Structures are given as structure tokens and as C-alpha cells.
N, C-alpha and C positions, 0 to 999 in steps of 0.2 A: 613589414606586415602588409599583405595585400588586402585591399577592400573588395570583398566579394560582391558579385552582382546579385541583386535581389529584385530585379525589375519585375519578373513575372509574379513572384510572391507578393510584392506590393500591389500589383494590379488585382490579383485574386483577393487580397484582403479588402481592398476597396469595394470590390463586387460583393464579397461576403457580408460586409456591414449593411448592405442594402436589404438583405433577405434573412440574415441570421443575427440575433441580438449580440452586439459586440463583435460580430464577425467570426465567432467561434462557438462550438457546441459544448465546451467546458471551459470555465473561466481562466484557469492557469495557462491555457494554451495561448492566450492573448499577448503574453510577454510584457504585460503592463508593469510588473514589479521590477523588471530589468531595463525599462526605458527603451524598448525596441518593438518592432512589429514582428508578428510570427512568420516563420518559414512554412510554406506549404510543401508537404512531402509527397513525392510521387511514387517512390519505390524504396525497397530495403532488401538487403541480403547479408546474412551473417551478422557482423557487428556494425555494419555501415548503413546509413540512410542517405538518400539522394533527394534534393529538393527540386522544385519546378524550374529552377535556373541551372540545374545540373551541378550544383555544389555538392560535394561528397563529405560526409562527416562520420567520425567514429562516434557511435551512439552509446551514451550511458543513461538514457532514459528507458529504453527497451519497452516502449508502450506503458510506462509507469510500472514496470516490474515483470510482466508475464513472459517476456522473451528471454527466458533463462538459457535457452538453447541457441539463441540468436534468431534473427529474422529468417523466415522462409526455410526452415529446416526441411530437407527433402522428405523425411518420413512423415512429418506432420502434414505437409502439403499433399502427399499421396493419400493419406488417411482421409483428408477432407474431400479430395477429388472423388474417391471411391464412395464416400457417403452421399455427396450431392447428386451423384448419378442415380441414387435410389430414392431421392426426394429430400428437400431442404427442411421440411417441417410437416409434422403429422398431427400435432395436438393429441397424440395418443402414445401409450408406452412403447418403448423399444428395448431390445436386449442390451444395447449399448449403455443405457442408463444403469442397469444392474451391474455391468462390468465395471464402469467407472466408480459407482457407489462402493463396490467391494474393494476396489483399489484404495479409495480414500479411507475406508474403515480399517483396512489392514495397516495403513501408514500412520494415521493420526491417533495418538494414544487415547484421547477423550471421546472419540466418535464410535458409537455402537450402531447408530442409525443416522442416515443423512438424507436431507431433502435438497434437490437441485433447484436453483433459481437462475435468474439471468443477469444479476449484477451484485456487486458488493453491498450497495445500499439496500437492495432488496433482502440480502442475507442478514444484515445487522438489524434492520427494521423487524423482520420476521422473528429473529431469535429473541429480541426484546419482548415482542408480543407473546411469544411462547413462554418466556420466563415469567411474565406477569400472570399469564393464565395458569401456569403451574403452581406459583406461590400464592396467588390471590392478593398480591400487593401491587401498588401503583408506582412507587418511586423507583428511580434508577440512579446509579452513580456512574459518571463518566469523568474523564480527566482533561483538564485544560490543555489545549494543544493537540490532543488526540482527535483525529477525524474518523468518523464512522459512516460517512455518507450523508446525504442531504435530507433524510427524513426529519419531520418537524421536531420530534422530541430530542434530536441529536444536534440541531443547529442552535446550540446554547453555549454561552460563555460564562465565565465566573463573574459574579457581581462585584461588590466592594471588597470582598475577600475571597479566599479560596473556598471556604466552607459556607457557601450561601446557597439559597434557592436560585435556580437558573433564571435568566432573563433571555428573551429571544435574541438571536444573533442575526436575524434576517427579517425584514418586513414579510408579512404573510404567515408568520408563525404566531398563533394566539398565545397570549401570556398564560392562559389556563393550561395549555399543553406543556409549555416550558417549565412551569412551576414544579412539575413532577421529576425534573432532571436536576440532580444535585451534582455540583462540580468540585472535584478534589484536585490536588496537584500531583502530577506524575512523579513517582519516586518518593512520595511522602506518605508513609503509612499513618502518620499522626493525623493528617488531614482527613483520611478515610475514617479513622476511628472516631473523630469528632462528629462526622456526619452520621455515622451509624448510631452513636450515643444520642445525638439530638433528634433522631428520627426512628425510634425503636419500633421493630416489627412492621415497618412500612416499606422496606427496600427489597424490591424483587430481584435485582441483579446489579452486579458491577461489571461494566464492559470496559476493556482496556486493550490497547495494542501492546502485546508483551514486549516488543521492541518498538518504541515510538518511531514512526516513519513519516509522519506528516507535520513535523516541526524540525526537519532534518532527521538524522539517525541518532536516536538517543537510547542506549541500552538500559535495561533495568538495573538499578543498584543491587548489590548483594542483599538478599533477604526480602526484596520488595515483592516479587511474585509469590514467594513462599508465605509472606505475611498476608497478602490478599487471600490466598487459599485458606489460611487459618481463620481469618475473619469470616469468610463466607461459610465455612464449615460450621463454625460456632454459632452463627446468627441465622442459619437457614437461608442464606442468600445464594443465588445462582451466579457462579463466576463464569463470565464469557470472555474468551480470548478472541479478539478480532485479528485473525491471521490472514485477512484478505491480501496483505502485502507479504507477510513472513512465511505463510504456509507453503511448503515445498521450496522455499527460497533459501532460508538459512540452514535447513536440514530437510531430509525427506519427510520427516514427521513434524516439521515446523519448529517454532520457538519452544513449544511445550516439550518436544523431544530434546532440544538443545539444553534447556534449563532443568528438565526433570520435574516440572510442575504441571499437573493435569487439571485443567478447568472442567466445569460441568458441561459447557457448550463451547463450540468453536464456529467461527464464520470463515469462509474461504472464498476465493475468487481468482481472477487473473490467471495464474499458471494452470489451474486445473481445466481450463478450456483451451490451452495452447495458444492463447492470444485472442480467441473468439469471445464474444460476450457471454459470461457465465459467472455464477456465484453458487455458494452452497452453505448450508448451516447444518450442524449435527451435534450429537451429544449422547448423553445417557439414554438408554432405551426407554426408561420409564417417563422421561421428559418428552422425548420425541414422539412417543405413541399418543400424546395428547393432541397432536396435529390432526386436522381433518384430512381424510375421511375416517381415520381410526379413532380420533378424539374430537373435542369440541372447539379447539382453537383453529380459526380459519386462516388459510393461506392458499393461494392458487397462482397459476401463471401459464398462459397458453404456450409460451416458448420455453418453459422450464424443461430441462433435459433435452434441449434441441439436438437432433442427431449429428449435426455438423460439429457443434461444440463438444459433444460427448466423444466423437471420434478423434478430434484434435487432442482432447484431454487424455484419452487412453494412450495415444501415441507418445505424448509428452511425458506422462508419468512412467511409461515403460522405459524411456531413455534415461530419465532421472534416476531410475532404480539401478542402473548398471553400476557394477563395482568401480570405485575410484572417482565417480563423477564429482561428488562434493569435495573430495580432497583436491582435485585439480582446480576446481572453481575457487576454493579457499586460497590456494597458492597464488592464482592470478589476481585475486582481489587484494591480497596482502601486498603484492608488488605495486598495484595501482595506488593504494592508500599510502604506503610508505614513500613511494616516489613523489606524490603530491606534497606530502608533509615535508620531505627533504627539499623540494623546490621552494616552498614557502620559507623554510629556514635559511636557505642559501640567499634568498633575497632580503632576509631580515624582516619578513612580514609575519605578524602574529596571527596564527589560526589555531583552532582547537579541532583536531581531526578525530572522528569516530568511525568505527566499523564493527559490524557483526556479520560474519560470513561475507556474502557478496553484496551487502548493503553498506554504503559508506557516505560520509558527508564531511566537507571542510567548512566548519563554522568560522566566520570572520570575526573572531573574538579572541582576546588573549586569555580569557578565563574559561574554566570548565563549563560545559553546557550539559545540564541534567534534567531540566524541566522547561516549561513554557516561559516563565519570567526570565530565566537565564538565556533562553534562545532569542528572545526579542531584544536583548541588549547587543546583538550582533550588528556589525556595520553593513547594513544592506546596500548602501550606496557603493561601497567598495566591492561587494559581491557582484553587483550589477556590472561594474566595469570589468571585473574578472570574467564574468559570463560572456560579455560581448567580445572580449579579447580572445577567449578560448574558441568562440564560434568562428572568428576570423582565422584561427589556426586549424580549423577543421575538427574541433571537438564539440560535440553536442551534449550539453548538460541540461538538467532540469532548470527551467527559467524562474527559479525562486530559491532564496537562501533556505527556505523551510521545506525543502523536498530532499528526497534520498536519491543518490546515484546508484545504478545497478550495473554490475559486471556480469557478462554472459560467458558461456562456454565457448563462444565464437571469438572472443577477444584473444588474439595471438600475442606472443612475446613482442612482435614488431609493433602491434597496435598499442600495447602498454608503453613501450619505449617512446613511441610518437606522442602519446598523451603526456608523459612525464616531461619530454622536451618542450611541448607546448606550454605546460604549466610553468616551467622555468622562465620562459619568455614573458608570460602574462603576469606573474608575480613581480618581476622586475619592473614592468610597466606601471603597476599600480602602487609600488612601494614608495 
């Protein structure tokens, strides 16, 4: 195994730490949990990224999900070029916003109206505010291990038990904000029922990743999403699916199409901007019409519906809609997941592998992983060794055991074979 040159990335990281907190503009990029320094990327094409030292990697991060077509798809690039020649931002309506909105409405079962924003955090924050305004209630339920952005009310962890009032998970979040966030356990309807029973007529919404993607990839157990739908319908609670990661990723209509469960509201991001900064939230017309300026719940954004992001999104969704796209992606993803599992088994190394569509994860645990408590029992030290070894073999994974890997349409049979051979080497090293 060759030791790759990281000289320029190391110099850039030292420079970055002088002007950027921690040297990165988003914490997981720092590689701290895998005991390494970050690579600085200078270019990408297809399923490959190239760092500042000219090391080339097969990429399974895909900018944390949106690069489902691969990097620099020519039709997306051309759409952005044409848009920027007309102006990068107007702070005024454009026809492109209507086009993309209608494409989203056509695709996602729950969405009758949609509001464009600039990030996933903005989408979830705004959806929760709207749910509170619509119901006239203050409390919300989220799930331990599910991440919905860094808004104050969502940076909350479980207290002494699963069914407790939230406590702040970050300095700077007032306890008075956090107390309105109740935390349940993912895949446990019983924990939700307890919270609802203990807080009657006070819960505005339940927000959930229908496929948990921020504690690894954890599918919903049979009946879990259906049970949430039933509870919300019976109790007058708004059900919000956070599909910032899963929307247009696991199916054209997202996880709600895949599982046949329709929420009241949905948040989107990542893919619908073709990799540019974008988010969206939408849902039933009667809820969405409470938004300003048609209603009294305020939300705004100067860059919302940015013409570059709208153009990239229109081009991306047009390509995703082509017949056979998801079938091809499913087959490629199956080969990657099964190949990595076989590599681990060959080395006698215990992992629990999960996959939904082109989202997958290798949990370094001999036990099933189905919620946050079972996820945190994983061997993160072993994962860090595996991550560093795969990097040396030219495979770029997310630098955390608790993140999802993404397969793109640009991953070829040769790329997948190279990934599996790399995994075979790396599992033997750490076994």
C-alpha cells in the first residue's frame, strides 16, 4: 500500500485554521473522527475527485448526496452556464422557479405547493415554523440520531431516557428553546406514543428522516412510517418527512414513493439544485397557503429560487426522470454493497451492512443497527482504520461511521470492481 502525498493539503489546512474556525466550513469535513487531516479538493468529474496533491479517488460522498449523476455532468454544466450569462441573482421571480416547482410537485406525492429556500437547514426550520403556525401548538418530536440541520430547536439530544424533554446539544441554544423539542427513538413507535400521551394537544409536528442517513443508513422497520402516519392523523399532528437526503435519491418521488406513506409536509435539498446551494419545503395546499405573503407565517430569503440553482435543478431532474435511471442505479448500488459485505466476510471481519437504493453503510458492529443506541455501539476506532486504508487505496468515503455512502450513475462496473478489491485489502489489514 503506497503512502499518498498530502503535502499541499496539509499546508492548506494549516493556512485555513488561521482564518476559518477549525480550518473547515462544516465540522465533519475536518476528518477528526477518523484521526486524519482533511484533503483539499481541486476538481471532480464523473465519480472521481482530485485533491490538491493530484491524488485521484473514487468518490462515494458525492458532496453528501446531491451528485447522483456524478460530478460535472455536461447537461447540468451547460444549464448553469446559460443561466449565469443572464445574471446570477435578481432577488426577483423568474420563470425557472415555476418550472422547478412544478417538477417537484409532479414527483413528490405529498407536495401540492412548494417554497424554495437555499439550504436544508432553512427548509426544516421553516417547515417546523409553519407546522407550529398551522396547528397553534409549540412542541415538536424528533428522533435521536436524526439530523435536520443546525437550527436551535433541532440541536437537541435525548436526556436521561428516550421520552424526555430535550436539552441543548450545543452551547448557544437556550434551554427555553430546547424544552419544546421532545426526543423519541427511531424505529420505536412506543416511544412516540408515550410522548404524545404525556403531552396531549401540544405537539405541532413529528419530523423524521424516513430513512435515517445521519447515523449511517438505517431503514425504517416495517410499520414504523405507517404507524407515525396513523398517530399524526389521529392526533392532529403534522407529519414532516425530512427528505433532504432521500428526496430524488432512493426514488424519483423520494422515500414516500418507495414506502407508500404520504406525510403532510416534506423538506428537500441537495439533488434538486444539481449540487448548487438549494433547499425546499412543501406540502398540502391548505398548510402552505399560511406562508407569507398569502398567509401570516413569515419566511423569506434573498437567494431563494436562485436562477443558477433552479437551472441546475431542472437539468438534473430531467435526467433523473428518464426511463431506467433508478433501475440502473439500484443494480450498481447492490453490487457495491454486496461486494463490500463479501470482502468483510472473506476477512472474517464482523460488519452490519445496510442499503436502501443508492444509500449504503457498513456498520462496524456484529449486531443489527436500527436506532441511535445500537449505532453508537459500533467500533469507531476500527472504522477510522478502514477509512484511512481505503483512502490510501484511492476510495473516498465519508469521514465518519455515522454517515451514508452514495453511489452515482457515473460509477462504472470497473469503478465498482476497484472499490471491492480495495475493501478486500483493507478488511484484511484491520482484521
